[in-house]
C-alpha positions as CSV (number, residue, x, y, z in Angstrom):
1,M,16.6,6.0,12.2
2,K,18.7,2.9,12.0
3,S,20.0,1.1,9.1
4,N,17.0,-1.7,9.9
5,T,14.2,-0.8,8.3
6,H,12.6,-2.5,11.2
7,N,13.6,-0.5,14.2
8,G,11.2,1.4,16.1
9,E,10.3,5.0,15.0
10,V,9.0,3.0,12.2
11,D,6.9,0.0,13.7
12,L,5.1,3.5,16.2
13,L,4.1,4.8,12.7
14,R,2.9,2.5,11.1
15,F,0.4,1.6,14.4
16,I,-0.3,5.1,15.4
17,F,-1.6,5.0,11.3
18,A,-3.0,1.4,11.5
19,L,-5.2,3.1,14.9
20,F,-6.4,5.8,12.7
21,I,-7.6,4.0,9.6
22,M,-8.9,0.9,12.5
23,F,-11.3,4.1,13.8
24,L,-12.3,4.9,10.0
25,H,-13.5,1.8,9.4
26,Y,-15.5,0.9,12.7
27,K,-17.0,4.1,12.4
28,W,-15.2,4.7,15.9
29,R,-15.3,8.7,17.2
30,P,-13.5,8.5,19.9
31,G,-13.8,12.9,20.5
32,F,-12.7,15.2,23.3
33,T,-12.9,18.8,23.7
34,I,-10.8,21.4,23.3
35,G,-12.8,24.7,24.0
36,S,-15.9,25.0,21.3
37,H,-14.3,22.8,19.4
38,Q,-14.4,19.5,19.4
39,F,-12.0,16.3,17.8
40,L,-13.1,13.0,16.7
41,L,-10.3,10.5,16.5
42,G,-10.7,8.5,13.1
43,Q,-13.1,11.6,11.7
44,R,-10.7,12.2,8.7
45,G,-8.8,8.6,8.9
46,D,-8.1,7.8,5.4
47,F,-5.1,10.6,5.7
48,A,-3.2,7.5,7.2
49,V,-3.7,5.8,3.7
50,E,-1.0,8.3,2.1
51,W,0.7,8.6,5.0
52,F,1.6,4.5,4.5
53,F,2.6,5.7,1.1
54,V,4.6,7.8,2.1
55,L,6.5,5.8,4.9
56,S,7.1,3.3,2.3
57,G,8.6,5.6,0.0
58,M,10.5,6.8,2.2
59,L,12.1,2.9,2.8
60,L,11.9,2.2,-0.6
61,A,14.1,5.0,-1.7
62,R,17.0,3.9,1.9
63,H,16.6,0.9,0.2
64,V,17.6,1.8,-2.7
65,K,20.5,4.2,-1.4
66,K,21.8,1.6,0.7
67,M,22.3,-1.4,-2.6
68,S,23.5,1.2,-5.0
69,S,25.9,1.7,-2.2
70,N,27.4,-1.7,-3.6
71,S,29.5,-1.6,-6.5
72,G,28.3,-4.9,-8.2
73,F,24.8,-3.0,-8.3
74,A,25.7,-0.9,-11.4
75,S,26.8,-3.5,-13.1
76,I,23.4,-5.0,-13.2
77,P,20.8,-4.5,-15.9
78,L,18.4,-2.5,-14.7
79,E,15.9,-4.5,-16.0
80,D,16.4,-7.6,-14.3
81,R,17.6,-5.2,-10.9
82,T,13.2,-4.4,-11.2
83,A,12.4,-7.5,-11.8
84,S,14.4,-9.5,-8.6
85,F,13.8,-6.4,-6.6
86,M,9.5,-7.0,-7.8
87,W,9.9,-10.9,-7.6
88,N,11.2,-10.2,-3.5
89,K,8.2,-7.5,-3.0
90,Y,5.7,-10.0,-4.1
91,L,6.9,-12.9,-2.2
92,Y,6.9,-10.3,1.1
93,Y,3.4,-9.2,0.0
94,M,2.2,-13.0,-0.6
95,R,3.3,-14.2,3.0
96,W,0.2,-12.7,4.7
97,Y,-2.3,-11.7,2.2
98,F,-2.2,-15.9,0.2
99,P,-3.0,-17.3,3.6
100,A,-6.1,-14.6,4.0
101,W,-6.7,-15.8,0.8
102,I,-7.5,-19.0,1.9
103,L,-9.1,-18.0,4.8
104,M,-11.7,-16.4,3.2
105,G,-12.2,-19.0,0.4
106,L,-12.5,-21.3,3.3
107,L,-15.2,-19.0,4.9
108,D,-17.1,-18.7,2.6
109,A,-16.9,-22.2,1.4
110,V,-18.7,-22.5,5.4
111,Q,-21.3,-19.7,4.5
112,N,-22.2,-20.5,0.8
113,G,-21.5,-24.2,0.0
114,I,-18.0,-25.1,-1.6
115,F,-18.9,-24.4,-5.8
116,R,-19.9,-20.9,-4.2
117,G,-16.2,-21.1,-2.7
118,M,-14.2,-22.2,-5.2
119,L,-16.0,-19.7,-7.9
120,N,-14.9,-16.8,-5.8
121,A,-12.1,-18.0,-5.3
122,I,-11.2,-18.6,-9.0
123,K,-12.4,-15.6,-9.7
124,G,-10.4,-13.5,-6.6
125,I,-7.0,-14.8,-9.0
126,P,-6.1,-11.5,-9.8
127,N,-6.4,-10.7,-6.3
128,L,-3.1,-12.6,-6.1
129,L,-1.7,-10.7,-9.2
130,L,-1.6,-7.7,-7.5
131,L,-4.1,-6.2,-9.6
132,G,-6.5,-4.5,-6.8
133,S,-5.2,-1.4,-8.1
134,L,-6.6,-1.3,-11.3
135,G,-9.8,-2.3,-10.6
136,F,-10.1,-6.2,-10.4
137,S,-10.5,-6.5,-6.5
138,A,-13.7,-8.6,-4.5
139,D,-12.6,-4.8,-2.8
140,G,-11.7,-2.0,-5.5
141,G,-12.9,-0.7,-8.5
142,I,-15.1,-3.9,-10.0
143,H,-17.2,-5.5,-7.4
144,N,-18.6,-9.5,-6.7
145,I,-15.2,-11.1,-8.7
146,G,-14.0,-12.4,-6.2
147,L,-13.0,-13.1,-2.7
148,Y,-13.1,-9.9,-0.2
149,V,-9.7,-10.1,1.5
150,G,-9.3,-6.7,3.2
151,A,-7.1,-3.9,2.2
152,S,-6.5,-6.3,-1.4
153,W,-7.1,-2.7,-3.7
154,F,-4.5,-0.5,-0.8
155,V,-1.2,-3.9,-1.4
156,S,-1.8,-4.2,-5.2
157,A,-1.0,0.2,-5.7
158,L,1.5,-0.2,-3.0
159,F,3.2,-2.6,-5.4
160,L,2.4,-0.9,-9.1
161,C,4.4,1.8,-7.1
162,Q,7.0,0.4,-6.3
163,F,6.9,-1.2,-9.4
164,I,7.5,2.2,-11.2
165,L,9.5,4.3,-8.5
166,F,12.5,1.4,-8.0
167,P,14.2,1.4,-11.4
168,L,13.5,5.5,-11.4
169,M,15.5,5.1,-8.3
170,A,17.8,2.5,-9.5
171,S,19.1,4.5,-12.2
172,N,19.5,7.4,-11.0
173,Y,19.4,7.7,-7.5
174,N,21.2,11.6,-7.1
175,R,18.8,12.0,-10.4
176,Y,15.6,11.2,-8.7
177,I,16.3,12.5,-5.6
178,K,17.4,15.7,-7.0
179,M,14.9,16.2,-9.2
180,I,12.0,13.7,-9.5
181,A,11.1,13.2,-6.4
182,P,9.9,17.6,-5.9
183,G,9.3,17.8,-8.6
184,V,6.8,15.1,-8.4
185,G,6.1,15.7,-5.2
186,G,5.8,18.9,-5.0
187,M,3.0,18.2,-8.1
188,T,0.7,15.5,-5.6
189,L,0.4,18.4,-3.2
190,G,-0.5,20.8,-5.5
191,I,-4.0,18.4,-6.9
192,M,-4.7,17.4,-3.4
193,L,-4.7,20.8,-1.9
194,S,-6.7,21.5,-5.3
195,G,-9.3,19.2,-3.9
196,A,-9.0,17.6,-8.1
197,F,-9.5,13.8,-7.4
198,S,-11.5,13.3,-4.9
199,F,-12.9,10.2,-2.9
200,G,-15.9,10.9,-1.7
201,S,-17.1,11.6,1.6
202,V,-15.5,9.6,5.1
203,Y,-18.1,7.9,6.7
């Protein structure tokens, strides 16, 4: 792959994953039959979410590796590197998240009145802080606390994962790649295969 993260291979994967997630949420099941087996696209579209995280982890690792090649990178305290990275990542997410939040507030005000729209906007501030994966989200664990902004839980979870992974990678990239990543990856795969965590039935 090219060093630029916005290349054709990565964008193609993102597009394919997004299609499967769209099929899942819109309950559209285009299918085809091979022999006696019928296949419905989107029936297990939730797997694409996990692959989005895998893809994001790969891009994060490549980014940290590139940064590590800079001689001045190691001289910056780890906490400063992490704070700078997360702030830039937050601003990146807000490019589309904040306009979506404003749009939902306006639509809510048109449908339910200005007071209700303003109240939901205030209650939806935790979404702007990317706290959806902690339950503070209109489409996360606790419902009806603010505006519904699609995929806020996903962005929040991705932000939280990067907050954990970045300092692990940045502190010692080689140790992370050789020891931590394989260990955590194997443990995660084992947990998934064991069915220890279930996210409910696929609708």
